[in-house]
C-alpha positions as CSV (number, residue, x, y, z in Angstrom):
1,M,-12.0,4.5,14.9
2,R,-13.3,1.1,13.7
3,Q,-11.4,-2.0,14.8
4,S,-10.5,-4.7,12.4
5,V,-8.0,-7.5,12.0
6,I,-5.5,-7.4,9.2
7,H,-3.3,-10.4,8.2
8,L,0.3,-9.7,7.3
9,H,3.3,-11.9,6.9
10,T,5.1,-12.6,10.2
11,E,8.4,-11.5,8.5
12,A,7.0,-8.1,7.7
13,P,8.7,-5.2,9.4
14,A,7.1,-3.5,12.3
15,K,5.0,-0.5,11.6
16,P,7.0,2.7,11.8
17,A,5.8,5.7,13.9
18,A,3.7,8.2,12.1
19,G,5.9,10.5,10.1
20,Q,8.8,8.1,9.8
21,S,9.9,6.7,6.5
22,C,7.9,3.8,5.0
23,N,9.5,0.5,5.6
24,G,7.1,-1.7,3.8
25,C,5.2,-3.0,6.8
26,G,2.0,-3.2,4.8
27,V,-0.3,-2.0,7.6
28,C,-1.8,0.9,5.7
29,C,-2.6,-0.9,2.5
30,A,-3.8,-4.0,4.2
31,W,-6.3,-1.9,6.2
32,A,-7.6,0.3,3.4
33,P,-6.7,1.1,-0.1
34,C,-5.4,4.6,-1.3
35,P,-7.4,6.4,-4.0
36,L,-5.7,4.4,-6.7
37,G,-6.2,1.2,-4.7
38,I,-10.0,2.0,-4.4
39,L,-10.2,2.0,-8.2
40,L,-8.2,-1.2,-8.6
41,S,-9.8,-3.1,-5.7
42,R,-13.3,-1.7,-6.3
43,R,-13.8,-1.2,-2.5
44,R,-13.0,1.4,0.1
45,T,-12.1,-0.9,3.0
46,G,-10.0,-4.0,3.3
47,P,-6.7,-4.8,1.7
48,C,-5.6,-3.2,-1.5
49,R,-5.6,-5.6,-4.5
50,A,-2.3,-4.2,-5.6
51,L,-0.4,-4.8,-2.3
52,D,2.5,-7.1,-3.1
53,W,4.8,-9.1,-0.8
54,D,8.3,-9.4,-2.1
55,G,9.6,-11.8,0.6
56,Q,10.9,-9.1,2.9
57,R,8.4,-6.3,2.8
58,Y,5.2,-5.1,1.2
59,R,5.3,-2.9,-1.9
60,C,2.8,-1.1,-4.1
61,G,2.2,-3.4,-7.1
62,V,1.6,-0.4,-9.3
63,L,5.0,0.9,-8.6
64,V,6.7,-2.5,-8.9
65,N,4.8,-4.0,-11.8
66,P,2.5,-1.3,-13.4
67,R,1.6,-3.3,-16.4
68,R,0.0,-6.0,-14.3
69,H,-2.3,-3.6,-12.6
70,L,-2.8,-0.8,-15.2
71,P,-2.0,-2.4,-18.6
72,W,-3.7,0.3,-20.6
73,L,-1.4,3.1,-19.2
74,P,2.2,3.6,-20.1
75,A,4.3,2.2,-17.2
76,G,5.9,5.6,-16.4
77,L,2.5,7.3,-16.2
78,A,1.1,4.5,-14.0
79,R,4.1,4.8,-11.6
80,R,3.8,8.6,-11.4
81,L,0.1,8.2,-10.6
82,A,0.8,5.6,-7.9
83,W,3.7,7.7,-6.5
84,R,1.3,10.6,-6.0
85,W,-1.7,8.7,-4.7
86,I,0.2,6.7,-2.2
87,A,2.0,9.8,-1.0
88,A,5.4,8.2,-1.5
89,A,8.3,9.7,0.3
90,Q,5.9,11.6,2.6
91,G,6.4,9.4,5.7
92,C,4.0,7.0,7.4
93,D,0.5,8.4,7.7
94,A,-1.2,5.3,9.0
95,E,-2.4,6.3,12.4
96,L,-3.2,2.8,13.3
97,D,-2.2,0.7,16.3
98,A,-0.5,-2.4,15.1
99,V,-0.2,-5.3,17.6
């Protein structure tokens, strides 16, 4: 696995164990974008352009504010697309070591 440094807010929650519920730590999306994030960010590595910090945790910007990221799609459709592509409610799948 490649090593890289990602920068997150110091107030971000600690990364949960693989399989645990997402807590908004941001590690996965700061490391590499999901399929939707690849389209939005126009890259396969590095932080997703749609990763938003709300002051307490990281959120997918397409879920929070779909019109900002996908203005040509109806908001409900954009959210459903994001929900599927980020595997929402499937548990943490970022097998990364956060230090």
